[in-house]
Short mmCIF file of the C-alpha atoms (twelve columns), coordinates in Angstrom:
data_MODEL
# 
_entry.id   MODEL 
# 
loop_
_atom_site.group_PDB 
_atom_site.id 
_atom_site.type_symbol 
_atom_site.label_atom_id 
_atom_site.label_alt_id 
_atom_site.label_comp_id 
_atom_site.label_asym_id 
_atom_site.label_seq_id 
_atom_site.Cartn_x 
_atom_site.Cartn_y 
_atom_site.Cartn_z 
_atom_site.pdbx_PDB_model_num 
ATOM 1  C CA . MET A 1  133.274 115.295 -102.805 1 
ATOM 2  C CA . LYS A 2  131.229 116.938 -105.519 1 
ATOM 3  C CA . SER A 3  132.497 118.494 -108.711 1 
ATOM 4  C CA . SER A 4  132.252 122.243 -109.108 1 
ATOM 5  C CA . GLN A 5  130.131 121.669 -112.240 1 
ATOM 6  C CA . GLN A 6  127.392 119.813 -110.354 1 
ATOM 7  C CA . SER A 7  124.712 121.505 -108.338 1 
ATOM 8  C CA . ASP A 8  124.026 120.495 -104.746 1 
ATOM 9  C CA . ASP A 9  120.848 118.652 -105.818 1 
ATOM 10 C CA . THR A 10 122.499 116.498 -108.512 1 
ATOM 11 C CA . PRO A 11 124.149 113.299 -107.305 1 
ATOM 12 C CA . ALA A 12 127.512 112.351 -108.807 1 
ATOM 13 C CA . PRO A 13 127.236 109.667 -111.499 1 
ATOM 14 C CA . SER A 14 128.222 106.192 -110.400 1 
ATOM 15 C CA . SER A 15 131.181 104.314 -111.856 1 
ATOM 16 C CA . ARG A 16 128.769 102.032 -113.703 1 
ATOM 17 C CA . GLU A 17 126.941 104.976 -115.308 1 
ATOM 18 C CA . MET A 18 130.243 106.508 -116.360 1 
ATOM 19 C CA . ALA A 19 131.406 103.183 -117.841 1 
ATOM 20 C CA . VAL A 20 128.149 102.753 -119.764 1 
ATOM 21 C CA . SER A 21 128.437 106.297 -121.074 1 
ATOM 22 C CA . LEU A 22 132.019 105.673 -122.182 1 
ATOM 23 C CA . VAL A 23 131.066 102.450 -123.986 1 
ATOM 24 C CA . LYS A 24 128.189 104.240 -125.748 1 
ATOM 25 C CA . THR A 25 130.506 107.046 -126.841 1 
ATOM 26 C CA . MET A 26 133.085 104.548 -128.111 1 
ATOM 27 C CA . GLY A 27 130.430 102.650 -130.065 1 
ATOM 28 C CA . ASP A 28 129.069 105.853 -131.534 1 
ATOM 29 C CA . THR A 29 132.547 106.967 -132.577 1 
ATOM 30 C CA . THR A 30 133.328 103.562 -134.068 1 
ATOM 31 C CA . TRP A 31 130.376 103.544 -136.445 1 
ATOM 32 C CA . ARG A 32 131.068 107.163 -137.396 1 
ATOM 33 C CA . MET A 33 134.605 106.211 -138.364 1 
ATOM 34 C CA . PHE A 34 134.231 102.826 -140.018 1 
ATOM 35 C CA . VAL A 35 130.882 102.813 -141.794 1 
ATOM 36 C CA . PRO A 36 131.589 105.728 -144.178 1 
ATOM 37 C CA . THR A 37 135.221 104.794 -144.785 1 
ATOM 38 C CA . ILE A 38 134.760 101.052 -145.248 1 
ATOM 39 C CA . GLY A 39 131.398 101.399 -146.987 1 
ATOM 40 C CA . LEU A 40 132.598 103.898 -149.565 1 
ATOM 41 C CA . THR A 41 135.840 101.988 -150.107 1 
ATOM 42 C CA . ILE A 42 133.853 98.822  -150.853 1 
ATOM 43 C CA . LEU A 43 131.525 100.793 -153.114 1 
ATOM 44 C CA . GLY A 44 134.582 102.158 -154.939 1 
ATOM 45 C CA . LEU A 45 135.935 98.623  -155.392 1 
ATOM 46 C CA . VAL A 46 132.612 97.452  -156.819 1 
ATOM 47 C CA . ILE A 47 132.383 100.399 -159.207 1 
ATOM 48 C CA . ASP A 48 136.013 99.882  -160.263 1 
ATOM 49 C CA . ASP A 49 135.288 96.221  -160.952 1 
ATOM 50 C CA . HIS A 50 132.236 96.963  -163.105 1 
ATOM 51 C CA . GLN A 51 133.520 100.059 -164.886 1 
ATOM 52 C CA . SER A 52 137.200 99.066  -165.263 1 
ATOM 53 C CA . THR A 53 138.331 102.280 -163.601 1 
ATOM 54 C CA . LYS A 54 140.808 100.727 -161.132 1 
ATOM 55 C CA . PRO A 55 141.945 102.274 -158.775 1 
ATOM 56 C CA . TRP A 56 140.220 105.640 -159.142 1 
ATOM 57 C CA . MET A 57 136.818 104.944 -157.628 1 
ATOM 58 C CA . THR A 58 138.421 103.084 -154.738 1 
ATOM 59 C CA . ILE A 59 140.665 106.069 -154.038 1 
ATOM 60 C CA . ALA A 60 137.681 108.407 -154.352 1 
ATOM 61 C CA . GLY A 61 135.715 106.215 -151.917 1 
ATOM 62 C CA . ILE A 62 138.546 106.333 -149.400 1 
ATOM 63 C CA . ILE A 63 138.874 110.124 -149.676 1 
ATOM 64 C CA . VAL A 64 135.139 110.849 -149.510 1 
ATOM 65 C CA . GLY A 65 134.674 108.327 -146.685 1 
ATOM 66 C CA . THR A 66 137.480 109.948 -144.714 1 
ATOM 67 C CA . ILE A 67 136.007 113.421 -145.204 1 
ATOM 68 C CA . ILE A 68 132.594 112.217 -144.033 1 
ATOM 69 C CA . THR A 69 134.242 110.515 -141.051 1 
ATOM 70 C CA . VAL A 70 136.006 113.714 -140.033 1 
ATOM 71 C CA . LEU A 71 132.772 115.700 -140.267 1 
ATOM 72 C CA . LEU A 72 130.783 113.146 -138.247 1 
ATOM 73 C CA . VAL A 73 133.405 112.897 -135.495 1 
ATOM 74 C CA . ARG A 74 133.697 116.701 -135.299 1 
ATOM 75 C CA . ARG A 75 129.913 116.899 -134.895 1 
ATOM 76 C CA . GLN A 76 130.067 114.278 -132.147 1 
ATOM 77 C CA . LEU A 77 132.859 116.120 -130.315 1 
ATOM 78 C CA . ALA A 78 130.914 119.386 -130.509 1 
ATOM 79 C CA . ALA A 79 127.867 117.668 -128.998 1 
ATOM 80 C CA . LEU A 80 129.973 116.176 -126.205 1 
ATOM 81 C CA . GLN A 81 131.508 119.548 -125.406 1 
ATOM 82 C CA . LYS A 82 128.031 121.065 -125.014 1 
ATOM 83 C CA . LYS A 83 127.145 118.499 -122.335 1 
# 
């Protein structure tokens, strides 16, 4: 049975294709969430250590990393909704 979104010429994706697509999406979301947050937190720790500004740069790294994460995930969701 075909979905109402698919045309008569387009075959339904197989379970394997759907699983691969899901894994790709999960991997893409993972890097979008962890790289900015963890990276900027570590950068904040390093700056705090060298500049004796504990904990302010770490907190700033967490906040900025979280904001970037939210923006990247929103962009990803918008792209997925267009598909």
